[in-house]
Steps between C-alpha positions, in 0.01 A plus 500: 500500500259220587159578636464378856167349604306710747388364833234610743602681815261399772583720800708796386334831571617854556356734762418752226372279220457130426792338326421368152427128502700423184876538484633700211827423328632836624419409861673165471807647329530778759467251787763274344734799457452589868566143612814488284630818664432351843702188413825665612644481854627860499161635390317298766737639765450855370122464500501352850708794624254756360177320590419740785621829354752698305867408510787660308727314256810502721311336787336251265836406353625415848194289575521313168879455519571676172638831379273805475537482121370142490217584742407798284490283186271248669275777633481651154365173358252467786390861452458453125274199569291706743598298808680781684501877493758757594408802709737796505613601849730798453796376298421136568242270349329262737353185349185329615277219382227627272180388668367228721470241223876487449561497877256214554641305205850525648382410850300202379793369294726520803241345732465215249879462502486473881251213471718319248814545709350416839254231392220688676164403349358738243175681572250734335 
């Protein structure tokens, strides 16, 4: 595998500790893996459906327009990558986005899509 050059992050900080200024190969590879998983319409629909709380697989399948088996397979990949988590609720498992970073990433991607589709000027 080729070594990727590191770049300086200028504004990224965490409320608990400062974020390292240099990117590591592991950070870049993990980010790329997350972006690759998000490059699927069914997964984006699933994530959007669970952005505000836990939802079971059957409901998610209906929202995403797929079978519960397909929804479960997508959720499994997202869970493995650390983007979602399942919380047991009796005999059901309810899925939710794992943390605000993933939620904000999804929201920002969709807000950007709105700007592209509507022609509304971009902003900071």
